[in-house]
All heavy atoms as a GROMACS GRO file, in nm:
protein
  528
    1MET      N    1  -5.953   7.746   5.879
    1MET     CA    2  -6.005   7.813   5.761
    1MET      C    3  -6.112   7.913   5.804
    1MET      O    4  -6.197   7.881   5.885
    1MET     CB    5  -6.063   7.707   5.667
    1MET     CG    6  -6.093   7.761   5.529
    1MET     SD    7  -6.145   7.632   5.414
    1MET     CE    8  -5.994   7.545   5.389
    2SER      N    9  -6.107   8.030   5.751
    2SER     CA   10  -6.201   8.134   5.793
    2SER      C   11  -6.339   8.108   5.735
    2SER      O   12  -6.355   8.036   5.637
    2SER     CB   13  -6.152   8.272   5.747
    2SER     OG   14  -6.166   8.284   5.607
    3ALA      N   15  -6.440   8.168   5.799
    3ALA     CA   16  -6.578   8.153   5.752
    3ALA      C   17  -6.592   8.208   5.611
    3ALA      O   18  -6.666   8.155   5.530
    3ALA     CB   19  -6.673   8.222   5.848
    4ARG      N   20  -6.521   8.315   5.582
    4ARG     CA   21  -6.530   8.375   5.449
    4ARG      C   22  -6.481   8.278   5.343
    4ARG      O   23  -6.542   8.261   5.238
    4ARG     CB   24  -6.450   8.504   5.444
    4ARG     CG   25  -6.462   8.572   5.310
    4ARG     CD   26  -6.394   8.705   5.309
    4ARG     NE   27  -6.410   8.764   5.177
    4ARG     CZ   28  -6.364   8.880   5.143
    4ARG    NH1   29  -6.299   8.953   5.229
    4ARG    NH2   30  -6.382   8.925   5.022
    5THR      N   31  -6.370   8.209   5.368
    5THR     CA   32  -6.318   8.112   5.274
    5THR      C   33  -6.416   7.996   5.258
    5THR      O   34  -6.440   7.949   5.149
    5THR     CB   35  -6.181   8.059   5.318
    5THR    OG1   36  -6.093   8.170   5.334
    5THR    CG2   37  -6.123   7.964   5.219
    6GLN      N   38  -6.474   7.950   5.368
    6GLN     CA   39  -6.570   7.841   5.364
    6GLN      C   40  -6.691   7.876   5.279
    6GLN      O   41  -6.746   7.791   5.211
    6GLN     CB   42  -6.617   7.805   5.506
    6GLN     CG   43  -6.523   7.719   5.583
    6GLN     CD   44  -6.515   7.577   5.530
    6GLN    OE1   45  -6.601   7.530   5.457
    6GLN    NE2   46  -6.409   7.509   5.564
    7ASP      N   47  -6.736   8.001   5.282
    7ASP     CA   48  -6.854   8.042   5.208
    7ASP      C   49  -6.822   8.097   5.070
    7ASP      O   50  -6.912   8.141   4.999
    7ASP     CB   51  -6.932   8.147   5.288
    7ASP     CG   52  -6.999   8.086   5.410
    7ASP    OD1   53  -7.024   7.964   5.410
    7ASP    OD2   54  -7.028   8.161   5.503
    8GLU      N   55  -6.696   8.092   5.030
    8GLU     CA   56  -6.657   8.139   4.898
    8GLU      C   57  -6.736   8.063   4.792
    8GLU      O   58  -6.759   7.943   4.804
    8GLU     CB   59  -6.507   8.114   4.878
    8GLU     CG   60  -6.458   8.149   4.740
    8GLU     CD   61  -6.313   8.106   4.719
    8GLU    OE1   62  -6.253   8.049   4.809
    8GLU    OE2   63  -6.262   8.131   4.609
    9LYS      N   64  -6.778   8.132   4.689
    9LYS     CA   65  -6.852   8.070   4.580
    9LYS      C   66  -6.756   8.040   4.466
    9LYS      O   67  -6.684   8.128   4.419
    9LYS     CB   68  -6.964   8.161   4.528
    9LYS     CG   69  -7.057   8.221   4.632
    9LYS     CD   70  -7.122   8.122   4.722
    9LYS     CE   71  -7.219   8.188   4.818
    9LYS     NZ   72  -7.159   8.256   4.931
   10MET      N   73  -6.754   7.916   4.421
   10MET     CA   74  -6.667   7.874   4.312
   10MET      C   75  -6.745   7.870   4.182
   10MET      O   76  -6.863   7.835   4.181
   10MET     CB   77  -6.611   7.734   4.341
   10MET     CG   78  -6.530   7.724   4.468
   10MET     SD   79  -6.482   7.554   4.506
   10MET     CE   80  -6.364   7.523   4.376
   11THR      N   81  -6.680   7.902   4.073
   11THR     CA   82  -6.742   7.889   3.942
   11THR      C   83  -6.729   7.744   3.895
   11THR      O   84  -6.647   7.667   3.947
   11THR     CB   85  -6.674   7.981   3.839
   11THR    OG1   86  -6.539   7.938   3.821
   11THR    CG2   87  -6.680   8.127   3.881
   12VAL      N   88  -6.808   7.709   3.795
   12VAL     CA   89  -6.796   7.576   3.736
   12VAL      C   90  -6.656   7.556   3.681
   12VAL      O   91  -6.596   7.450   3.699
   12VAL     CB   92  -6.903   7.555   3.627
   12VAL    CG1   93  -6.878   7.426   3.549
   12VAL    CG2   94  -7.043   7.555   3.688
   13LYS      N   95  -6.601   7.658   3.619
   13LYS     CA   96  -6.466   7.649   3.563
   13LYS      C   97  -6.364   7.615   3.673
   13LYS      O   98  -6.274   7.533   3.652
   13LYS     CB   99  -6.428   7.779   3.493
   13LYS     CG  100  -6.294   7.773   3.424
   13LYS     CD  101  -6.266   7.899   3.346
   13LYS     CE  102  -6.131   7.887   3.276
   13LYS     NZ  103  -6.099   8.005   3.197
   14GLU      N  104  -6.377   7.678   3.789
   14GLU     CA  105  -6.284   7.649   3.900
   14GLU      C  106  -6.299   7.505   3.947
   14GLU      O  107  -6.199   7.438   3.975
   14GLU     CB  108  -6.310   7.746   4.015
   14GLU     CG  109  -6.268   7.888   3.985
   14GLU     CD  110  -6.312   7.987   4.091
   14GLU    OE1  111  -6.420   7.969   4.153
   14GLU    OE2  112  -6.238   8.085   4.111
   15VAL      N  113  -6.421   7.457   3.953
   15VAL     CA  114  -6.445   7.320   3.999
   15VAL      C  115  -6.390   7.219   3.899
   15VAL      O  116  -6.317   7.126   3.936
   15VAL     CB  117  -6.595   7.295   4.026
   15VAL    CG1  118  -6.623   7.148   4.053
   15VAL    CG2  119  -6.644   7.382   4.141
   16ILE      N  120  -6.420   7.237   3.771
   16ILE     CA  121  -6.373   7.139   3.673
   16ILE      C  122  -6.221   7.144   3.656
   16ILE      O  123  -6.159   7.041   3.631
   16ILE     CB  124  -6.445   7.152   3.538
   16ILE    CG1  125  -6.418   7.284   3.471
   16ILE    CG2  126  -6.594   7.126   3.552
   16ILE    CD1  127  -6.475   7.299   3.332
   17THR      N  128  -6.162   7.262   3.677
   17THR     CA  129  -6.016   7.272   3.673
   17THR      C  130  -5.956   7.195   3.791
   17THR      O  131  -5.858   7.121   3.774
   17THR     CB  132  -5.971   7.419   3.675
   17THR    OG1  133  -6.022   7.485   3.560
   17THR    CG2  134  -5.820   7.432   3.679
   18ASP      N  135  -6.014   7.210   3.908
   18ASP     CA  136  -5.964   7.140   4.026
   18ASP      C  137  -5.979   6.989   4.012
   18ASP      O  138  -5.890   6.913   4.047
   18ASP     CB  139  -6.038   7.190   4.151
   18ASP     CG  140  -5.979   7.135   4.279
   18ASP    OD1  141  -5.859   7.157   4.303
   18ASP    OD2  142  -6.053   7.066   4.353
   19LEU      N  143  -6.092   6.945   3.956
   19LEU     CA  144  -6.118   6.801   3.941
   19LEU      C  145  -6.052   6.741   3.818
   19LEU      O  146  -6.042   6.619   3.806
   19LEU     CB  147  -6.269   6.777   3.933
   19LEU     CG  148  -6.350   6.807   4.058
   19LEU    CD1  149  -6.498   6.794   4.029
   19LEU    CD2  150  -6.308   6.717   4.172
   20LYS      N  151  -6.012   6.828   3.724
   20LYS     CA  152  -5.954   6.783   3.597
   20LYS      C  153  -6.052   6.694   3.520
   20LYS      O  154  -6.018   6.584   3.475
   20LYS     CB  155  -5.821   6.712   3.620
   20LYS     CG  156  -5.714   6.803   3.680
   20LYS     CD  157  -5.586   6.727   3.706
   20LYS     CE  158  -5.477   6.815   3.760
   20LYS     NZ  159  -5.499   6.875   3.888
   21VAL      N  160  -6.177   6.744   3.507
   21VAL     CA  161  -6.279   6.676   3.428
   21VAL      C  162  -6.333   6.773   3.323
   21VAL      O  163  -6.319   6.895   3.337
   21VAL     CB  164  -6.396   6.622   3.515
   21VAL    CG1  165  -6.347   6.519   3.614
   21VAL    CG2  166  -6.470   6.735   3.585
   22ALA      N  167  -6.395   6.717   3.221
   22ALA     CA  168  -6.454   6.799   3.115
   22ALA      C  169  -6.582   6.865   3.167
   22ALA      O  170  -6.650   6.809   3.254
   22ALA     CB  171  -6.487   6.711   2.995
   23PRO      N  172  -6.616   6.982   3.112
   23PRO     CA  173  -6.742   7.046   3.151
   23PRO      C  174  -6.862   6.953   3.131
   23PRO      O  175  -6.953   6.949   3.214
   23PRO     CB  176  -6.751   7.168   3.060
   23PRO     CG  177  -6.609   7.200   3.026
   23PRO     CD  178  -6.539   7.066   3.019
   24SER      N  179  -6.860   6.875   3.023
   24SER     CA  180  -6.972   6.784   2.998
   24SER      C  181  -6.988   6.681   3.109
   24SER      O  182  -7.099   6.643   3.145
   24SER     CB  183  -6.956   6.714   2.863
   24SER     OG  184  -6.835   6.640   2.860
   25THR      N  185  -6.876   6.638   3.165
   25THR     CA  186  -6.881   6.542   3.277
   25THR      C  187  -6.945   6.606   3.398
   25THR      O  188  -7.033   6.547   3.461
   25THR     CB  189  -6.739   6.493   3.312
   25THR    OG1  190  -6.683   6.428   3.199
   25THR    CG2  191  -6.740   6.399   3.431
   26PHE      N  192  -6.902   6.728   3.431
   26PHE     CA  193  -6.960   6.798   3.546
   26PHE      C  194  -7.111   6.817   3.529
   26PHE      O  195  -7.189   6.790   3.620
   26PHE     CB  196  -6.891   6.934   3.566
   26PHE     CG  197  -6.950   7.014   3.676
   26PHE    CD1  198  -6.916   6.988   3.808
   26PHE    CD2  199  -7.043   7.113   3.651
   26PHE    CE1  200  -6.972   7.061   3.912
   26PHE    CE2  201  -7.100   7.187   3.753
   26PHE     CZ  202  -7.064   7.161   3.885
   27TYR      N  203  -7.153   6.862   3.410
   27TYR     CA  204  -7.296   6.886   3.388
   27TYR      C  205  -7.376   6.756   3.386
   27TYR      O  206  -7.491   6.753   3.428
   27TYR     CB  207  -7.317   6.969   3.262
   27TYR     CG  208  -7.282   7.114   3.285
   27TYR    CD1  209  -7.170   7.171   3.226
   27TYR    CD2  210  -7.358   7.194   3.369
   27TYR    CE1  211  -7.138   7.304   3.249
   27TYR    CE2  212  -7.326   7.327   3.393
   27TYR     CZ  213  -7.215   7.381   3.332
   27TYR     OH  214  -7.184   7.512   3.356
   28ARG      N  215  -7.314   6.647   3.339
   28ARG     CA  216  -7.382   6.516   3.346
   28ARG      C  217  -7.401   6.475   3.492
   28ARG      O  218  -7.508   6.428   3.530
   28ARG     CB  219  -7.304   6.411   3.268
   28ARG     CG  220  -7.381   6.278   3.259
   28ARG     CD  221  -7.314   6.175   3.169
   28ARG     NE  222  -7.185   6.134   3.221
   28ARG     CZ  223  -7.068   6.162   3.163
   28ARG    NH1  224  -7.063   6.228   3.050
   28ARG    NH2  225  -6.955   6.121   3.218
   29TRP      N  226  -7.298   6.494   3.574
   29TRP     CA  227  -7.312   6.463   3.716
   29TRP      C  228  -7.426   6.542   3.777
   29TRP      O  229  -7.505   6.490   3.855
   29TRP     CB  230  -7.184   6.495   3.792
   29TRP     CG  231  -7.068   6.405   3.764
   29TRP    CD1  232  -7.070   6.283   3.704
   29TRP    CD2  233  -6.931   6.430   3.796
   29TRP    NE1  234  -6.943   6.232   3.695
   29TRP    CE2  235  -6.856   6.320   3.752
   29TRP    CE3  236  -6.866   6.537   3.856
   29TRP    CZ2  237  -6.718   6.312   3.768
   29TRP    CZ3  238  -6.728   6.529   3.872
   29TRP    CH2  239  -6.656   6.418   3.829
   30ARG      N  240  -7.435   6.672   3.742
   30ARG     CA  241  -7.544   6.756   3.794
   30ARG      C  242  -7.679   6.702   3.749
   30ARG      O  243  -7.772   6.693   3.828
   30ARG     CB  244  -7.527   6.901   3.748
   30ARG     CG  245  -7.430   6.977   3.833
   30ARG     CD  246  -7.425   7.125   3.805
   30ARG     NE  247  -7.546   7.194   3.770
   30ARG     CZ  248  -7.632   7.248   3.857
   30ARG    NH1  249  -7.612   7.236   3.985
   30ARG    NH2  250  -7.738   7.313   3.814
   31GLN      N  251  -7.689   6.666   3.623
   31GLN     CA  252  -7.815   6.615   3.570
   31GLN      C  253  -7.857   6.486   3.640
   31GLN      O  254  -7.975   6.464   3.665
   31GLN     CB  255  -7.800   6.590   3.419
   31GLN     CG  256  -7.929   6.552   3.351
   31GLN     CD  257  -7.911   6.536   3.202
   31GLN    OE1  258  -7.802   6.503   3.153
   31GLN    NE2  259  -8.017   6.559   3.127
   32LEU      N  260  -7.761   6.402   3.674
   32LEU     CA  261  -7.789   6.276   3.742
   32LEU      C  262  -7.803   6.291   3.893
   32LEU      O  263  -7.832   6.194   3.963
   32LEU     CB  264  -7.677   6.175   3.712
   32LEU     CG  265  -7.662   6.132   3.566
   32LEU    CD1  266  -7.536   6.050   3.548
   32LEU    CD2  267  -7.785   6.055   3.521
   33GLY      N  268  -7.782   6.413   3.942
   33GLY     CA  269  -7.792   6.437   4.086
   33GLY      C  270  -7.671   6.386   4.163
   33GLY      O  271  -7.680   6.363   4.283
   34LYS      N  272  -7.558   6.370   4.095
   34LYS     CA  273  -7.437   6.316   4.159
   34LYS      C  274  -7.329   6.420   4.181
   34LYS      O  275  -7.222   6.389   4.232
   34LYS     CB  276  -7.381   6.201   4.075
   34LYS     CG  277  -7.475   6.084   4.068
   34LYS     CD  278  -7.414   5.968   3.996
   34LYS     CE  279  -7.511   5.851   3.999
   34LYS     NZ  280  -7.446   5.726   3.971
   35GLY      N  281  -7.354   6.544   4.142
   35GLY     CA  282  -7.257   6.650   4.160
   35GLY      C  283  -7.279   6.723   4.291
   35GLY      O  284  -7.375   6.695   4.364
   36PRO      N  285  -7.190   6.815   4.323
   36PRO     CA  286  -7.209   6.894   4.445
   36PRO      C  287  -7.331   6.985   4.431
   36PRO      O  288  -7.366   7.027   4.319
   36PRO     CB  289  -7.080   6.976   4.456
   36PRO     CG  290  -7.026   6.981   4.317
   36PRO     CD  291  -7.070   6.855   4.249
   37ARG      N  292  -7.398   7.013   4.542
   37ARG     CA  293  -7.511   7.106   4.540
   37ARG      C  294  -7.463   7.240   4.489
   37ARG      O  295  -7.352   7.283   4.519
   37ARG     CB  296  -7.572   7.121   4.679
   37ARG     CG  297  -7.644   6.996   4.724
   37ARG     CD  298  -7.705   7.012   4.860
   37ARG     NE  299  -7.791   7.130   4.862
   37ARG     CZ  300  -7.830   7.192   4.971
   37ARG    NH1  301  -7.792   7.149   5.089
   37ARG    NH2  302  -7.907   7.298   4.964
   38ALA      N  303  -7.546   7.304   4.411
   38ALA     CA  304  -7.505   7.430   4.347
   38ALA      C  305  -7.614   7.535   4.360
   38ALA      O  306  -7.728   7.506   4.394
   38ALA     CB  307  -7.474   7.403   4.200
   39ILE      N  308  -7.574   7.657   4.331
   39ILE     CA  309  -7.664   7.772   4.332
   39ILE      C  310  -7.676   7.818   4.187
   39ILE      O  311  -7.575   7.846   4.122
   39ILE     CB  312  -7.605   7.887   4.416
   39ILE    CG1  313  -7.580   7.841   4.558
   39ILE    CG2  314  -7.696   8.010   4.411
   39ILE    CD1  315  -7.485   7.931   4.635
   40LYS      N  316  -7.799   7.823   4.136
   40LYS     CA  317  -7.819   7.874   4.001
   40LYS      C  318  -7.864   8.018   4.011
   40LYS      O  319  -7.968   8.048   4.070
   40LYS     CB  320  -7.923   7.790   3.926
   40LYS     CG  321  -7.931   7.825   3.780
   40LYS     CD  322  -8.011   7.724   3.703
   40LYS     CE  323  -8.005   7.756   3.555
   40LYS     NZ  324  -8.079   7.657   3.477
   41LEU      N  325  -7.785   8.107   3.954
   41LEU     CA  326  -7.812   8.250   3.959
   41LEU      C  327  -7.919   8.287   3.855
   41LEU      O  328  -7.940   8.212   3.759
   41LEU     CB  329  -7.683   8.327   3.935
   41LEU     CG  330  -7.570   8.299   4.034
   41LEU    CD1  331  -7.444   8.373   3.993
   41LEU    CD2  332  -7.611   8.335   4.175
   42PRO      N  333  -7.985   8.401   3.872
   42PRO     CA  334  -8.089   8.443   3.777
   42PRO      C  335  -8.042   8.451   3.632
   42PRO      O  336  -8.120   8.429   3.540
   42PRO     CB  337  -8.131   8.581   3.828
   42PRO     CG  338  -8.100   8.578   3.973
   42PRO     CD  339  -7.976   8.494   3.985
   43ASN      N  340  -7.913   8.476   3.610
   43ASN     CA  341  -7.861   8.484   3.473
   43ASN      C  342  -7.823   8.347   3.417
   43ASN      O  343  -7.771   8.337   3.307
   43ASN     CB  344  -7.742   8.580   3.465
   43ASN     CG  345  -7.622   8.531   3.542
   43ASN    OD1  346  -7.625   8.427   3.607
   43ASN    ND2  347  -7.515   8.607   3.537
   44GLY      N  348  -7.847   8.240   3.495
   44GLY     CA  349  -7.818   8.105   3.451
   44GLY      C  350  -7.682   8.052   3.493
   44GLY      O  351  -7.655   7.933   3.479
   45ASP      N  352  -7.595   8.140   3.543
   45ASP     CA  353  -7.464   8.094   3.592
   45ASP      C  354  -7.483   8.006   3.715
   45ASP      O  355  -7.580   8.019   3.788
   45ASP     CB  356  -7.375   8.213   3.628
   45ASP     CG  357  -7.321   8.287   3.507
   45ASP    OD1  358  -7.341   8.239   3.393
   45ASP    OD2  359  -7.260   8.394   3.526
   46VAL      N  360  -7.386   7.918   3.736
   46VAL     CA  361  -7.389   7.825   3.849
   46VAL      C  362  -7.270   7.854   3.939
   46VAL      O  363  -7.159   7.877   3.892
   46VAL     CB  364  -7.386   7.679   3.798
   46VAL    CG1  365  -7.375   7.580   3.913
   46VAL    CG2  366  -7.509   7.649   3.714
   47ARG      N  367  -7.293   7.851   4.069
   47ARG     CA  368  -7.186   7.867   4.168
   47ARG      C  369  -7.199   7.753   4.269
   47ARG      O  370  -7.308   7.706   4.299
   47ARG     CB  371  -7.196   8.000   4.243
   47ARG     CG  372  -7.180   8.122   4.156
   47ARG     CD  373  -7.036   8.139   4.107
   47ARG     NE  374  -7.018   8.262   4.033
   47ARG     CZ  375  -7.041   8.276   3.904
   47ARG    NH1  376  -7.087   8.176   3.833
   47ARG    NH2  377  -7.020   8.392   3.844
   48ILE      N  378  -7.084   7.711   4.321
   48ILE     CA  379  -7.080   7.606   4.422
   48ILE      C  380  -7.008   7.662   4.544
   48ILE      O  381  -6.898   7.716   4.532
   48ILE     CB  382  -7.004   7.481   4.370
   48ILE    CG1  383  -7.079   7.420   4.249
   48ILE    CG2  384  -6.992   7.375   4.478
   48ILE    CD1  385  -7.032   7.466   4.118
   49ARG      N  386  -7.072   7.651   4.660
   49ARG     CA  387  -7.006   7.695   4.784
   49ARG      C  388  -6.885   7.606   4.808
   49ARG      O  389  -6.893   7.484   4.795
   49ARG     CB  390  -7.101   7.684   4.902
   49ARG     CG  391  -7.204   7.790   4.908
   49ARG     CD  392  -7.283   7.779   5.040
   49ARG     NE  393  -7.378   7.886   5.048
   49ARG     CZ  394  -7.505   7.878   5.004
   49ARG    NH1  395  -7.549   7.766   4.952
   49ARG    NH2  396  -7.585   7.982   5.015
   50ARG      N  397  -6.773   7.667   4.844
   50ARG     CA  398  -6.652   7.589   4.870
   50ARG      C  399  -6.677   7.484   4.979
   50ARG      O  400  -6.633   7.370   4.967
   50ARG     CB  401  -6.534   7.678   4.910
   50ARG     CG  402  -6.408   7.597   4.935
   50ARG     CD  403  -6.283   7.679   4.942
   50ARG     NE  404  -6.252   7.746   4.818
   50ARG     CZ  405  -6.191   7.689   4.713
   50ARG    NH1  406  -6.158   7.563   4.717
   50ARG    NH2  407  -6.164   7.760   4.606
   51SER      N  408  -6.751   7.519   5.081
   51SER     CA  409  -6.780   7.423   5.189
   51SER      C  410  -6.859   7.304   5.136
   51SER      O  411  -6.834   7.189   5.175
   51SER     CB  412  -6.855   7.491   5.303
   51SER     OG  413  -6.977   7.548   5.256
   52GLU      N  414  -6.952   7.328   5.045
   52GLU     CA  415  -7.030   7.219   4.984
   52GLU      C  416  -6.940   7.134   4.895
   52GLU      O  417  -6.948   7.012   4.895
   52GLU     CB  418  -7.147   7.275   4.903
   52GLU     CG  419  -7.217   7.175   4.816
   52GLU     CD  420  -7.275   7.054   4.888
   52GLU    OE1  421  -7.295   7.060   5.010
   52GLU    OE2  422  -7.300   6.953   4.820
   53TYR      N  423  -6.852   7.197   4.820
   53TYR     CA  424  -6.759   7.125   4.733
   53TYR      C  425  -6.668   7.034   4.817
   53TYR      O  426  -6.650   6.916   4.784
   53TYR     CB  427  -6.678   7.226   4.653
   53TYR     CG  428  -6.572   7.166   4.565
   53TYR    CD1  429  -6.604   7.079   4.462
   53TYR    CD2  430  -6.438   7.196   4.586
   53TYR    CE1  431  -6.507   7.025   4.381
   53TYR    CE2  432  -6.339   7.142   4.505
   53TYR     CZ  433  -6.374   7.056   4.402
   53TYR     OH  434  -6.276   7.002   4.323
   54GLU      N  435  -6.615   7.088   4.926
   54GLU     CA  436  -6.527   7.008   5.013
   54GLU      C  437  -6.604   6.892   5.077
   54GLU      O  438  -6.551   6.781   5.088
   54GLU     CB  439  -6.464   7.097   5.121
   54GLU     CG  440  -6.372   7.206   5.068
   54GLU     CD  441  -6.247   7.151   4.999
   54GLU    OE1  442  -6.204   7.038   5.031
   54GLU    OE2  443  -6.192   7.223   4.914
   55ARG      N  444  -6.728   6.916   5.118
   55ARG     CA  445  -6.812   6.810   5.176
   55ARG      C  446  -6.836   6.700   5.072
   55ARG      O  447  -6.822   6.582   5.100
   55ARG     CB  448  -6.946   6.867   5.224
   55ARG     CG  449  -7.037   6.763   5.290
   55ARG     CD  450  -7.184   6.803   5.286
   55ARG     NE  451  -7.236   6.818   5.151
   55ARG     CZ  452  -7.272   6.718   5.070
   55ARG    NH1  453  -7.256   6.593   5.108
   55ARG    NH2  454  -7.319   6.742   4.949
   56TRP      N  455  -6.871   6.741   4.950
   56TRP     CA  456  -6.898   6.648   4.842
   56TRP      C  457  -6.773   6.564   4.811
   56TRP      O  458  -6.782   6.442   4.793
   56TRP     CB  459  -6.944   6.728   4.720
   56TRP     CG  460  -6.972   6.645   4.599
   56TRP    CD1  461  -7.084   6.572   4.572
   56TRP    CD2  462  -6.885   6.629   4.487
   56TRP    NE1  463  -7.072   6.511   4.449
   56TRP    CE2  464  -6.950   6.545   4.395
   56TRP    CE3  465  -6.759   6.678   4.454
   56TRP    CZ2  466  -6.893   6.508   4.273
   56TRP    CZ3  467  -6.703   6.642   4.334
   56TRP    CH2  468  -6.770   6.558   4.245
   57LEU      N  469  -6.656   6.628   4.807
   57LEU     CA  470  -6.532   6.555   4.782
   57LEU      C  471  -6.504   6.454   4.892
   57LEU      O  472  -6.464   6.340   4.865
   57LEU     CB  473  -6.413   6.652   4.773
   57LEU     CG  474  -6.390   6.721   4.640
   57LEU    CD1  475  -6.270   6.814   4.652
   57LEU    CD2  476  -6.370   6.622   4.528
   58ALA      N  477  -6.527   6.493   5.016
   58ALA     CA  478  -6.505   6.403   5.130
   58ALA      C  479  -6.595   6.279   5.118
   58ALA      O  480  -6.552   6.167   5.148
   58ALA     CB  481  -6.529   6.476   5.261
   59GLU      N  482  -6.719   6.298   5.074
   59GLU     CA  483  -6.809   6.184   5.056
   59GLU      C  484  -6.756   6.090   4.947
   59GLU      O  485  -6.770   5.968   4.960
   59GLU     CB  486  -6.948   6.232   5.016
   59GLU     CG  487  -7.029   6.285   5.130
   59GLU     CD  488  -7.169   6.323   5.087
   59GLU    OE1  489  -7.204   6.303   4.968
   59GLU    OE2  490  -7.243   6.372   5.172
   60ARG      N  491  -6.700   6.144   4.842
   60ARG     CA  492  -6.644   6.061   4.735
   60ARG      C  493  -6.526   5.980   4.788
   60ARG      O  494  -6.507   5.866   4.751
   60ARG     CB  495  -6.596   6.144   4.616
   60ARG     CG  496  -6.695   6.244   4.558
   60ARG     CD  497  -6.805   6.184   4.472
   60ARG     NE  498  -6.916   6.121   4.535
   60ARG     CZ  499  -7.014   6.181   4.605
   60ARG    NH1  500  -7.015   6.310   4.623
   60ARG    NH2  501  -7.113   6.111   4.655
   61GLU      N  502  -6.447   6.042   4.874
   61GLU     CA  503  -6.330   5.974   4.930
   61GLU      C  504  -6.373   5.854   5.011
   61GLU      O  505  -6.316   5.746   5.001
   61GLU     CB  506  -6.253   6.072   5.018
   61GLU     CG  507  -6.121   6.020   5.067
   61GLU     CD  508  -6.046   6.127   5.143
   61GLU    OE1  509  -6.011   6.230   5.083
   61GLU    OE2  510  -6.025   6.107   5.263
   62ASP      N  511  -6.476   5.869   5.092
   62ASP     CA  512  -6.526   5.758   5.173
   62ASP      C  513  -6.581   5.645   5.085
   62ASP      O  514  -6.573   5.528   5.121
   62ASP     CB  515  -6.636   5.806   5.268
   62ASP     CG  516  -6.581   5.898   5.376
   62ASP    OD1  517  -6.457   5.900   5.396
   62ASP    OD2  518  -6.661   5.969   5.438
   63ALA      N  519  -6.636   5.682   4.970
   63ALA     CA  520  -6.696   5.583   4.880
   63ALA      C  521  -6.590   5.508   4.798
   63ALA      O  522  -6.619   5.405   4.740
   63ALA     CB  523  -6.796   5.651   4.788
   64ALA      N  524  -6.468   5.561   4.794
   64ALA     CA  525  -6.365   5.502   4.708
   64ALA      C  526  -6.308   5.377   4.762
   64ALA      O  527  -6.298   5.308   4.835
   64ALA     CB  528  -6.250   5.600   4.689
   0.00000   0.00000   0.00000
């Protein structure tokens, strides 16, 4: 996987679509500190680095 793909920024919509969860679930995870690390932009939008998302998913797999 290229460095560019690894550093790609995903939107919340892309993440919740991939996980098949409701937006409220994703935001609750964030509030509880259980979601993937995210970047909050000055306009309030949230982005998640693909590499961080993949790392976070791998941790969930080990916990399952």
